[in-house]
C-alpha positions in Angstrom: -44.2 11.2 -18.1 -41.3 13.2 -16.9 -41.1 16.9 -17.5 -38.1 18.2 -19.3 -35.7 20.2 -17.1 -35.6 23.9 -17.8 -32.9 25.2 -20.0 -30.6 28.0 -19.0 -32.2 30.5 -21.3 -35.7 29.6 -19.8 -34.3 30.1 -16.3 -32.8 33.5 -17.3 -36.0 34.6 -18.9 -38.0 33.6 -15.7 -35.5 35.6 -13.5 -35.8 38.6 -15.7 -39.6 38.5 -15.5 -39.5 38.2 -11.7 -37.1 41.2 -11.6 -39.3 43.3 -13.8 -42.4 42.4 -11.7 -40.5 43.4 -8.6 -39.5 46.8 -10.0 -42.9 47.5 -11.4 -44.5 46.8 -8.0 -42.4 49.6 -6.5 -39.3 47.5 -5.6 -35.9 49.1 -5.5 -32.6 47.7 -6.5 -29.5 49.1 -4.8 -26.0 48.6 -6.0 -23.4 47.4 -3.5 -19.6 47.7 -3.6 -17.7 44.6 -4.6 -16.9 42.5 -1.5 -19.6 44.0 0.6 -21.7 41.5 2.5 -25.2 41.3 3.8 -24.0 39.4 6.8 -23.8 41.1 10.2 -20.3 41.3 11.7 -19.7 39.2 14.8 -22.5 36.7 13.9 -21.5 33.2 12.8 -24.0 32.1 10.1 -23.0 28.5 10.5 -23.7 28.2 14.2 -26.7 26.2 15.0 -29.5 28.2 16.5 -31.5 25.2 17.8 -28.8 24.1 20.3 -30.0 24.9 23.8 -27.4 22.8 25.7 -23.8 23.9 26.1 -21.2 22.0 24.0 -19.9 18.8 25.6 -16.3 18.4 26.6 -14.4 16.4 24.0 -12.3 13.3 24.8 -8.9 13.1 23.2 -8.8 10.2 20.8 -5.1 9.5 21.6 -5.9 8.7 25.2 -8.8 6.4 24.2 -6.6 4.5 21.7 -3.8 4.1 24.3 -6.4 2.6 26.8 -7.7 0.2 24.2 -4.2 -0.9 23.1 -3.2 -1.5 26.8 -6.1 -3.9 27.2 -5.2 -6.0 24.2 -3.2 -9.2 24.7 0.1 -9.5 22.9 -0.2 -11.5 19.7 1.9 -14.7 19.9 3.5 -15.9 16.7 2.1 -19.1 15.4 3.8 -22.2 16.6 2.9 -24.2 13.5 5.8 -26.2 12.1 7.0 -25.1 8.7 6.8 -28.0 6.2 9.3 -27.8 3.5 9.0 -29.4 0.1 11.0 -32.6 -0.5 12.7 -33.6 -3.7 11.8 -37.2 -4.6 13.2 -39.3 -7.3 10.6 -41.2 -9.4 11.8 -44.5 -10.7 10.3 -46.8 -13.4 9.4 -50.5 -12.8 13.0 -51.6 -13.3 14.5 -49.1 -10.8 15.8 -46.7 -13.4 15.5 -43.0 -12.5 12.8 -41.1 -14.5 12.6 -37.6 -13.0 12.7 -35.6 -9.8 9.5 -34.3 -8.3 8.9 -31.8 -5.5 6.4 -33.1 -2.9 5.0 -31.0 -0.1 
């Protein structure tokens, strides 16, 4: 059976309990000015630390697209004849006109 997710009030109570345990164990909470950061200046936190090889040179996409387009053969228009609908007169057994019909 699935466990119910914690409510916001339960999460708040749990965080308050952890804070009180930290302070009672001798921990110290310091206040910082608004906008102050814990990051070191000049260090990019988003840069990958595991990359041991230098970054590769990038190929411009426009040059590659132009090369592909130059290899393509020009598209020829279809040489299929356009068939037009014809208007045909339908007659009865005695040769009298009944109606006009479009036939493709």
